[in-house]
TORZAVEX-456816 format. One line per 5 residues: number of its first residue (from 0); their letters; for each residue x, y negated, z negated of N, C-alpha, C. Coordinates in steps of 0.001 Angstrom, whole numbers. Atoms other than C-alpha are relative to their C-alpha. Layout:
// TORZAVEX-456816
NUM	A	X/Y/Z/X/Y/Z/X/Y/Z  ...
// end
This chain:
// TORZAVEX-456816
0	MPMET	1036/-621/-844/20077/4444/-26911/-860/-1093/644  817/1033/-658/18221/2330/-24289/-1458/109/-418  1410/43/375/14686/1246/-25107/-844/688/1067  897/-656/-946/11881/3270/-23550/-731/-1058/824  707/915/-885/10246/1580/-20600/-972/783/881
5	PFINV	919/-699/-900/7210/2477/-18483/370/-148/1456  -347/327/-1377/8985/1213/-15378/1160/834/528  -1151/-525/-726/11267/2755/-12812/455/-1099/944  -550/1054/-859/13517/181/-11136/774/636/1140  -647/-578/-1174/14629/965/-7612/465/-1105/954
10	PVPCP	-462/928/-1041/16815/-1029/-5186/-469/503/1363  570/-403/-1295/15035/-945/-1837/193/-1114/1020  -92/1030/-1041/15814/-2765/1423/-1396/-321/533  1276/422/-548/12907/-4766/2791/-197/613/1388  232/-597/-1314/11320/-3006/5788/-79/-1037/1114
15	VCAVE	78/1060/-1004/11133/-6394/7540/1357/-663/202  -1261/739/-161/14333/-8348/6794/1231/829/-344  -1073/-946/328/16439/-5376/5546/864/-427/-1169  -762/425/1179/17723/-7341/2534/-478/801/-1207  346/-852/1137/17839/-5184/-589/-400/-815/-1218
20	STHRY	436/607/1256/15947/-6161/-3752/-396/1124/-944  427/-981/987/15117/-4356/-6964/-1495/-134/-228  1444/-34/227/11486/-3361/-7255/-299/988/-1121  358/-886/1096/9631/-1587/-10022/-1372/587/209  1326/-601/47/6778/826/-10323/-127/773/-1307
25	LKLKM	278/-600/1291/5166/2579/-13255/56/1517/63  -15/-1461/111/5750/6140/-14361/-1437/478/-197  1415/-360/-2/2389/7736/-13614/-409/830/-1209  377/-884/1091/2457/10287/-16429/-94/-724/-1341  26/729/1254/2678/7551/-19056/-1370/-613/-296
30	FKPGV	1314/607/216/-909/6337/-18589/-1033/680/879  1112/-477/-831/-4316/7275/-17217/-1133/-996/-132  1115/950/79/-7439/5253/-16447/-906/303/-1185  978/-139/1068/-9814/4637/-19341/-1399/-249/543  1320/387/-521/-13071/2817/-18566/145/-458/1441
35	VEDDQ	-51/371/-1417/-13688/2548/-14798/-1379/-479/430  1265/572/-465/-16373/308/-13287/-434/630/1326  555/-615/-1206/-18604/1281/-10355/791/-322/1260  -773/360/-1199/-16389/-580/-7862/1455/460/-94  -1308/-661/164/-13369/1490/-9032/997/-838/-791
40	HVVDY	-895/818/824/-11896/-1313/-11166/225/663/-1353  -345/-583/1297/-10062/109/-14177/29/-1112/-1045  95/1019/1045/-11051/-1939/-17209/1144/130/-988  -1119/-215/914/-8496/-358/-19521/676/1339/300  -803/-1196/-227/-5818/2300/-19522/329/660/-1333
45	VWENQ	-410/-760/1182/-4908/5031/-21995/1484/315/164  -1441/-178/-72/-1172/5001/-22650/479/1039/-1017  -625/-913/955/893/7748/-24229/710/-783/-1100  -679/870/959/2909/4997/-25912/-767/-1319/-65  828/1181/142/684/2233/-27236/792/-1311/54
50	EFAAV	-805/1227/-127/3594/-220/-27125/-180/-639/1378  136/527/-1359/2837/-581/-23420/-1455/-348/348  1440/194/-250/-909/-1165/-23821/-316/-1305/721  257/1287/-651/-612/-4750/-22567/373/-1/1481  -424/-70/-1417/869/-3626/-19218/-1218/341/861
55	RPNFY	1116/-234/-937/-1640/-3786/-16351/572/625/1267  -597/-667/-1174/-624/-1173/-13712/-398/-607/1336  416/533/-1304/-2679/-2821/-10961/729/-1290/376  -795/1186/-329/-473/-5941/-11214/1203/384/870  -1229/-442/-640/2360/-3856/-9733/-261/752/1302
60	HIWHC	354/-778/-1188/523/-2393/-6752/694/-522/1260  -623/623/-1177/1962/-4852/-4211/1453/-332/-302  -1403/385/91/5701/-5190/-3684/248/-1230/863  -264/1278/-654/7147/-8550/-2635/1498/-152/253  -1387/295/-331/10377/-9302/-814/263/-1477/-278
65	PHCHF	-239/1411/321/11794/-12532/-2325/773/-743/1079  -795/627/-1061/13814/-13199/848/-858/-436/1192  848/363/-1144/11310/-13074/3728/-1475/-104/-398  1350/73/584/8174/-12861/1500/-987/986/622  884/-1071/-441/6818/-9753/3169/-593/686/-1231
70	CDEKE	686/-675/1103/4246/-8081/884/-803/1182/531  789/-1183/-364/2776/-4593/1086/132/1012/-1140  -78/-1052/1001/2382/-1374/-865/1390/642/2  -1351/-546/151/5463/437/-2129/303/1067/1039  -217/-1041/-1003/4958/3269/378/599/-571/1284
75	VFRGE	-542/643/-1201/5711/831/3204/1455/-378/-228  -1392/371/320/8862/-469/1473/906/1228/-26  -830/-1205/147/10057/3086/843/18/860/1261  -31/-728/-1264/9497/4200/4444/-913/1203/38  925/-1138/51/6723/6622/3486/-1263/-255/800
80	DASGG	1181/382/-761/4114/4749/5517/424/-1042/1018  -388/933/-1072/4817/3119/8866/-1130/-924/388  1134/896/-235/1480/1276/8673/-601/183/1389  669/-286/-1264/40/3007/11688/756/-483/1225  -790/461/-1131/2905/1909/13953/-26/-1500/200
85	RLEML	104/1463/-161/2106/-1774/13422/1098/-753/-729  -1036/668/763/5103/-2497/11210/945/-787/891  -900/723/-911/7244/-3489/14188/-602/-1343/414  660/1248/-369/4685/-6101/15249/-13/-976/-1168  -14/861/1181/4456/-7419/11688/1403/-531/-264
90	REKVL	-1389/410/238/8251/-7508/11401/345/-1219/850  -316/1119/-909/8560/-9788/14415/-648/-1295/-467  733/1207/410/5919/-12214/13132/510/-537/-1326  -468/450/1315/7135/-12313/9520/1382/-616/98  -1356/550/-149/10782/-12860/10511/-38/-1383/638
95	LLSRV	125/1308/-643/9756/-15739/12755/-487/-1047/-988  592/952/947/7623/-17401/10062/916/-263/-1181  -864/162/1173/10210/-16844/7315/1181/-928/279  -1093/913/-345/12691/-19029/9198/-445/-1458/0  540/1356/-15/10411/-22065/8999/-474/-344/-1397
100	KDTLL	185/332/1398/10208/-23849/5654/-1468/-127/-408  1345/367/440/6583/-25018/5585/-1108/902/548  1057/-912/-438/4751/-22021/7030/-802/479/-1221  831/-499/1080/1911/-20606/4967/674/1171/-705  -705/-1135/585/3976/-17463/4442/1020/-463/-1022
105	MRMGV	-1051/468/901/6851/-19394/2858/-592/-768/-1173  623/752/1098/4595/-21680/821/-651/934/-1004  626/-944/917/2683/-18758/-624/1041/801/-773  -1029/-805/641/5872/-16872/-1401/552/-617/-1264  -566/648/1197/7010/-19478/-3931/-922/166/-1203
110	GIGYP	925/-198/1115/3927/-18662/-6035/137/1355/-653  -196/-1342/549/5247/-15181/-6804/1311/30/-783  -1179/55/853/7657/-14956/-9735/697/1314/-235  -704/-1282/154/8817/-11374/-9294/528/390/1372  -503/-924/1011/10841/-9177/-8825/1048/-560/-959
115	AEPDI	-1019/556/888/13156/-11613/-10670/-373/173/-1468  449/-128/1387/11040/-11404/-13858/-485/1424/-287  378/-1393/305/10383/-8096/-15674/-1505/229/-100  1431/-180/196/6695/-8673/-16416/-787/-860/981  830/717/-966/4178/-9618/-13755/-1259/-501/-699
120	VVEWA	1230/556/546/1344/-11925/-14769/-1060/-36/1098  1099/-145/-937/-2061/-12008/-13128/100/-997/1150  -117/996/-1066/-1371/-15236/-11188/967/450/1087  -962/-491/-991/1649/-13674/-9503/-584/1157/792  635/-1127/-688/-298/-10525/-8724/-1039/-496/1004
125	ICAHL	986/594/-923/-3062/-12661/-7169/710/-542/1229  -748/553/-1141/-528/-14507/-5001/531/1115/891  -559/-1094/-781/1058/-11226/-3925/-1069/673/845  1087/-615/-756/-2279/-9734/-2901/-488/-924/1122  387/952/-1045/-3239/-12897/-1029/1018/9/1132
130	LAIHV	-1041/11/-1024/84/-12866/779/-12/1306/797  89/-1276/-704/-304/-9161/1611/-1152/-15/1003  1126/129/-926/-3700/-9933/3166/386/-909/1165  -417/954/-1045/-2247/-12921/5046/937/670/999  -936/-702/-898/553/-10738/6451/-772/897/954
135	QELLS	787/-891/-850/-1968/-8196/7740/-799/-788/1040  809/817/-920/-4021/-10997/9324/855/-769/1009  -849/580/-1045/-1004/-12165/11333/-217/711/1336  309/-744/-1217/-1996/-9465/13812/-1349/-445/549  1284/339/-611/-4843/-10053/16261/-1087/900/-586
140	PSLRM	1078/-789/606/-8263/-8820/15054/-73/1448/480  112/-1357/-536/-8176/-5785/17344/1111/926/-489  -1141/-803/442/-4829/-4631/15899/122/92/-1517  -114/33/1456/-5393/-5328/12196/-396/1333/-630  358/-1188/785/-5501/-2489/9683/-1092/-416/-981
145	TAKIA	1109/525/805/-8941/-3367/8382/-211/781/-1289  139/-780/1229/-8976/-509/5864/961/-520/-1068  -978/535/955/-5842/-1962/4251/-446/-1385/-484  489/1326/394/-7264/-5502/4274/-1163/141/-979  1133/-235/904/-10445/-4158/2655/503/406/-1377
150	RFSLR	-538/-483/1268/-8444/-2356/-27/675/-1122/-781  -681/1113/669/-6297/-5412/-783/-1015/-1037/-496  1010/994/390/-9361/-7686/-888/-769/463/-1233  687/-521/1177/-11130/-5412/-3362/897/-91/-1224  -946/107/1119/-8030/-5262/-5543/156/-1450/-445
155	LAWLY	-61/1420/325/-7870/-9056/-5355/-1205/-411/-840  1205/290/792/-11454/-9258/-6646/179/485/-1435  -263/-495/1363/-10410/-7081/-9598/901/-963/-761  -949/891/684/-7541/-9459/-10351/-664/-1292/-418  723/1211/401/-9777/-12528/-10331/-887/302/-1219
160	RERAM	831/-404/1140/-12100/-10646/-12712/863/101/-1261  -883/-177/1145/-9161/-9811/-14955/546/-1324/-493  -497/1313/434/-7909/-13389/-14989/-965/-621/-1001  992/518/932/-11170/-14371/-16660/-93/870/-1251  141/-948/1103/-11234/-11250/-18837/1168/-98/-984
165	LAAPP	-1176/-46/853/-7664/-11453/-20166/227/-1307/-742  -184/1327/621/-7589/-15199/-20894/1414/-154/-554  -1390/82/444/-3793/-14980/-21146/591/-1362/386  -650/1271/-349/-1556/-18092/-21137/607/96/1397  -534/-78/-1371/-703/-18859/-17489/1478/-315/32
170	PIPPK	-1411/341/-145/2913/-19008/-16317/156/-1405/569  -250/1322/-586/4518/-22190/-15105/-338/52/1484  384/-26/-1419/2961/-23035/-11711/1135/-468/895  -1026/503/-921/5014/-23801/-8586/213/-1512/-173  -373/1402/186/6792/-27149/-8643/-961/-926/754
175	GFESH	888/976/-615/4494/-30084/-7972/-1476/253/-247  1397/-338/263/1300/-28419/-9214/-196/198/-1499  303/-133/1429/-389/-28475/-12596/-506/1381/-369  502/-1348/273/-1868/-24978/-12264/116/839/1265  -19/-890/-1156/-1870/-21933/-10028/-1262/-185/842
180	EEFLA	1225/262/-752/-5471/-22722/-9078/188/-1188/939  -275/1180/-843/-4348/-26126/-7793/942/360/1134  -940/-442/-1030/-1481/-24472/-5931/-721/758/1121  736/-774/-1007/-3815/-22000/-4179/-940/-900/796  924/915/-688/-6309/-24769/-3381/727/-816/1054
185	SLRSE	-769/780/-973/-3519/-26635/-1581/234/757/1292  -220/-830/-1189/-3234/-23734/861/-1284/178/813  1290/-279/-633/-6932/-23700/1752/-140/-702/1347  117/707/-1281/-6536/-26235/4565/590/818/1143  -612/-837/-1032/-4303/-23765/6445/-648/1377/94
190	WPKMP	684/-1301/24/-6320/-20691/5460/-1398/-232/-580  1330/374/501/-9952/-21828/5193/-767/1145/-656  732/-1148/550/-11218/-18306/4442/778/750/-1086  -767/-634/1065/-8660/-17566/1757/-895/226/-1213  863/-269/1154/-10546/-15836/-1097/553/-659/-1269
195	MDENE	-469/770/1154/-10299/-18172/-4095/-593/462/-1319  570/-511/1230/-12429/-16270/-6602/-522/1418/252  435/-1386/-127/-13937/-12846/-7254/-1080/155/1070  1106/-110/-954/-17086/-13506/-5215/503/-63/1440  -541/127/-1353/-15120/-14626/-2149/848/1214/376
200	ALDAA	-793/-1203/-265/-12773/-11645/-2484/-912/1191/306  971/-1056/-282/-15780/-9301/-2602/-586/-169/1405  491/268/-1363/-17141/-10978/541/1011/486/1035  -1046/-413/-944/-13807/-10392/2283/101/1516/63  -68/-1465/34/-13756/-6762/1162/-1163/616/763
205	IIAYE	1190/-519/-688/-17308/-6167/2423/165/-124/1511  -180/211/-1437/-16527/-7668/5837/1018/992/556  -1051/-899/-492/-13346/-5587/6179/-451/1462/-24  495/-1383/52/-14983/-2329/5035/-1019/257/1102  1005/-177/-1053/-17898/-2856/7420/662/42/1379
210	TDLSN	-723/-1/-1274/-15513/-3651/10282/715/1328/206  -707/-1272/-101/-13463/-549/9530/-966/1148/308  991/-1045/-264/-16593/1635/9464/-446/-9/1451  511/94/-1369/-17791/332/12821/1060/335/1042  -1073/-227/-979/-14369/707/14504/691/1349/-170
215	RRTDD	-725/-1242/285/-13193/3978/12937/-381/1074/1020  231/-998/-1047/-12795/6733/15546/90/1437/-527  -152/-1369/520/-11965/9734/13327/-1322/499/-567  1233/-619/489/-14739/12151/12412/235/502/-1426  -198/-344/1407/-14590/12147/8607/-1252/-406/-761
220	PKFEI	1270/383/627/-18122/12227/7162/139/-330/-1478  -177/302/1418/-16876/12239/3561/501/-1435/-178  -522/1363/72/-14904/9044/4164/-1122/-1007/206  1089/925/-305/-17940/7352/5677/-976/-108/-1174  913/5/1144/-20177/8362/2759/609/-766/-1164
225	NVQNL	-672/687/1113/-17614/7144/217/45/-1507/203  -54/1437/-280/-17244/3759/1923/-1403/-606/-105  1367/508/116/-21024/3328/2218/-439/-99/-1457  304/80/1423/-21400/4132/-1475/672/-1206/-650  -727/1137/546/-18728/1575/-2309/-636/-1314/447
230	LSVLF	650/1210/-494/-20407/-1042/-95/-1303/-266/-747  1219/170/782/-23677/-427/-1930/306/-617/-1362  -404/530/1309/-21897/-1094/-5224/432/-1461/112  -486/1369/-162/-20220/-4257/-3894/-1164/-963/240  1172/851/-219/-23526/-5654/-2630/-775/-192/-1302
235	ERKGD	707/131/1290/-25127/-4923/-5997/731/-959/-922  -779/896/872/-22282/-6671/-7830/-174/-1457/420  223/1364/-477/-22871/-9735/-5645/-1442/-461/-182  1398/360/187/-26586/-9645/-6440/-830/148/1249  730/-233/-1241/-27594/-8683/-2890/-594/1406/-54
240	MAGAI	587/-1316/208/-29958/-5857/-3759/-484/617/1309  429/-525/-1301/-31279/-5544/-204/1162/703/693  -1180/-628/-584/-27752/-4813/1017/373/1279/-723  -322/-1192/786/-27174/-2362/-1826/-938/1149/355  989/-1037/-338/-30394/-473/-1031/218/498/1426
245	RYTRA	-223/-389/-1396/-29630/-503/2709/1117/1027/115  -1107/-938/-103/-26297/1245/2222/-274/1300/-752  371/-1242/692/-27725/3716/-288/-890/861/896  818/-743/-954/-30323/4691/2304/850/577/1136  -898/-509/-1039/-27550/5022/4889/755/1239/-500
250	VFTGA	-651/-1162/598/-25768/7407/2509/-941/1203/31  984/-1089/13/-28950/9472/2131/-171/588/1393  241/-467/-1372/-29566/9644/5884/1212/747/556  -1203/-619/-544/-25972/10417/6832/362/1298/-696  -356/-1216/750/-25366/12931/4055/-982/1133/288
255	AKTRN	1000/-1040/-284/-28650/14768/4739/224/604/1381  -250/-488/-1360/-27859/15017/8452/1229/903/42  -1231/-803/20/-24319/16274/7824/-213/1300/-772  283/-1203/787/-25548/18708/5150/-744/1038/828  792/-934/-799/-28116/20234/7490/833/622/1120
260	GAKAA	-863/-523/-1059/-25573/20542/10289/1012/995/-527  -992/-901/596/-23009/22137/7978/-644/1316/-418  708/-1234/374/-25581/24606/6661/-243/889/1208  261/-762/-1222/-26512/25633/10181/1276/642/525  -1272/-545/-474/-22855/26069/11123/461/1151/-877
265	AQRGG	-404/-1069/912/-22213/28182/8005/-804/1267/244  873/-1160/-238/-25180/30430/8789/382/745/1277  -434/-665/-1237/-23769/31125/12235/1241/853/-222  -1192/-781/324/-20693/32551/10535/1237/-534/700  -1242/411/-650/-17172/32408/11872/1056/-395/-1015
270	ANSDK	-1158/288/856/-13804/31339/10515/-219/-1213/-893  200/1242/755/-15092/27947/9290/-1212/53/-924  1227/-55/778/-18131/29228/7380/204/-466/-1442  -271/449/1381/-16538/28700/3932/170/-1518/-54  -217/1439/-71/-15448/25210/4929/-1330/-729/185
275	MNALA	1307/626/-238/-18961/24403/6201/-895/77/-1229  771/-124/1241/-20554/25708/3000/456/-1031/-1021  -534/991/942/-18259/23502/929/-438/-1411/391  441/1314/-468/-19116/20495/3087/-1486/-200/-281  1440/92/255/-22841/21238/2785/-270/-274/-1470
280	NWMNL	176/212/1439/-22555/21412/-1009/386/-1425/-409  -459/1370/288/-20614/18121/-1126/-1046/-1004/445  999/921/-532/-23200/16402/1049/-1327/101/-768  1229/-157/772/-26090/17849/-954/90/-808/-1292  -202/801/1202/-24642/16268/-4087/-85/-1497/322
285	AVEKA	78/1405/-428/-24265/12971/-2179/-1444/-423/214  1421/296/-198/-27959/13158/-1204/-698/-207/-1339  627/104/1318/-29016/13739/-4811/385/-1309/-703  -457/1236/628/-26909/10841/-6054/-610/-1220/698  591/1120/-747/-28288/8582/-3291/-1458/-206/-408
290	VERSE	1397/94/446/-31871/9374/-4322/-69/-652/-1378  -32/552/1370/-31047/8630/-7955/369/-1476/7  -430/1404/-53/-29247/5391/-7088/-1056/-868/649  1053/767/-667/-32011/4240/-4730/-1131/-329/-959  1069/224/978/-34605/4676/-7461/429/-1038/-1040
295	KLQEI	-510/973/968/-32421/2743/-9896/2/-1412/562  -59/1328/-619/-31877/-142/-7482/-1392/-576/221  1355/480/-234/-35536/-366/-6572/-678/-415/-1300  564/379/1305/-36487/-462/-10248/542/-1347/-459  -605/1290/352/-34050/-3330/-10818/-673/-1129/767
300	VFQAE	642/1014/-839/-35572/-5260/-7913/-1428/-266/-466  1405/157/397/-39138/-4622/-9031/-114/-735/-1335  66/650/1308/-38497/-5628/-12640/350/-1486/95  -389/1398/-170/-36879/-8866/-11458/-1089/-814/703  969/737/-824/-39668/-9794/-8988/-1433/59/-508
305	FPRAR	1411/-205/356/-42840/-8509/-10639/-637/-1151/-753  651/1119/680/-43457/-11412/-13065/-453/-1110/958  373/1059/-960/-43410/-13934/-10209/-1077/492/960  1026/-549/-890/-45446/-11621/-7949/-1370/-21/-670  1255/4/731/-48092/-11334/-10631/-594/-1406/-63
310	EVLAA	473/1396/29/-48314/-15143/-10889/-598/-404/1351  477/341/-1343/-48700/-15454/-7107/-1391/601/236  1282/-668/-241/-51542/-12931/-6998/-1083/-519/-921  997/530/943/-53274/-14340/-10100/-583/-1304/500  479/1286/-519/-53520/-17709/-8399/-963/167/1170
315	MGKIS	851/-230/-1161/-55362/-16126/-5458/-1370/570/-365  1295/-590/373/-58164/-14508/-7432/-112/1425/527  245/-1366/-453/-59759/-11305/-6191/386/156/1471  -462/-246/-1368/-58000/-9979/-3085/190/1498/201  -222/-1412/-335/-57564/-6669/-1285/1495/307/-16
320	PEQAA	-1430/-361/-63/-54285/-4707/-1320/671/-500/1273  -569/483/-1270/-53773/-5683/2344/295/-1495/-69  -212/1444/140/-54200/-9387/1524/1176/-281/-939  -1105/175/950/-51831/-9043/-1422/1351/255/682  -1242/-325/-700/-49182/-7399/759/405/-1131/936
325	AKLRE	-301/1085/-931/-49444/-10171/3353/508/-1236/-745  -395/1182/772/-49189/-12894/706/1396/162/-592  -1319/-241/580/-46189/-11300/-998/1091/-3/1072  -982/-3/-1102/-44438/-10756/2339/276/-1435/440  -143/1420/-338/-45061/-14411/3159/869/-711/-1025
330	GGFSE	-788/617/1067/-43477/-15289/-191/1421/503/-99  -1380/-474/-26/-40286/-13407/635/332/1091/-997  -250/-1090/948/-40751/-10557/-1830/542/1227/745  -576/-1212/-597/-38932/-7281/-1223/-1097/995/327  962/-1046/-350/-40692/-4360/407/-233/946/-1176
335	TTIRR	170/-826/1188/-40100/-2442/-2811/-1114/-546/-895  1026/621/851/-42193/-4909/-4825/-1355/-1/696  1268/2/-740/-44827/-5195/-2090/-655/1375/-51  544/-1362/10/-45246/-1430/-1932/-556/356/-1381  442/-366/1345/-45491/-1012/-5696/-1236/-779/-431
340	VTQML	1161/809/399/-47928/-3879/-6190/-1254/467/740  1176/-468/-741/-50248/-2677/-3426/-464/1369/-507  376/-1289/575/-50141/824/-4909/-756/-189/-1313  676/304/1246/-51118/-645/-8268/-1434/-496/254  1322/540/-329/-54040/-2545/-6689/-910/1099/531
345	EKAAK	802/-1107/-543/-55228/536/-4784/-440/940/-1099  310/-882/1126/-55089/2613/-7935/-1086/-617/-875  1000/688/830/-57063/-12/-9879/-1353/-14/673  1285/42/-740/-59690/-210/-7116/-696/1344/-58  606/-1351/33/-60245/3558/-7215/-641/293/-1344
350	KK	563/-232/1324/-60950/3447/-10956/-1354/-656/-177  1258/733/147/-63844/1039/-10451/-1171/755/624
// end
């Protein structure tokens, strides 16, 4: 009897070079997410069979053609996603680059040790995600699928986080390099903005998500709210609380506007009234969550800044709330801290 495996192996021709290779994906019913972080990173998985607990499903998200080094999601390889009609343009560029030995595409491809090996390690997954981003960036900025680049960049940030978290023995690096980090660093001269760590990958994800939001033409308010919420989380993870608060306020404003419009449309009746009521309820929940998150973020900012703000004001002696606000603004304090401190001073003055 063959040993149980969480994988399904499938021979699939590459959508670019048409050469067939065996790829693998995980049987979905064998596991489910366990702990999930705010930026959607799955910390651990719950497996039906604990023998597979060491398998990291996100390592297998990107498929890699070992012949032309095209990388993308399995849906593209299986013909289930034509990548918005841009696959033909990518095919032409990848085939051209794959015929030249020292192109960035070919150099990066040697850093990926699958599908020849049964188990993917984090370094190979990192290389595959980087190469998938590079492939997408072969198109001109106006033609790039920025939503896909954003998704790959965020997944790349998760992988860099996991590399530190797992502390697993690294595989043998490409020939001529002592480590995979050294190998990736050697590519930086040709790709100056290549994300080399979690922080840089988060930066790339933020830029791509923001670009996609500004260029998106479809009217999907739920999508916009979800992306803005995610951007708020990414800014918070980077320590940019002003950016996090800005996007949380954008969620509040957008969700409240859409909720009010949906309520009005539902009250007018018609065939879409149930749909409008459902949208209004969804947006109302988004508003409530935005209020809660805004308060949380502002509290974090205030607790971090208040000790220094108190020192600044103590050095000035007796001052009015207006003078305090001006001094704190001059010192680069957040409007959250300025507002709270002036409220405290006004309250104290009224007690006297």
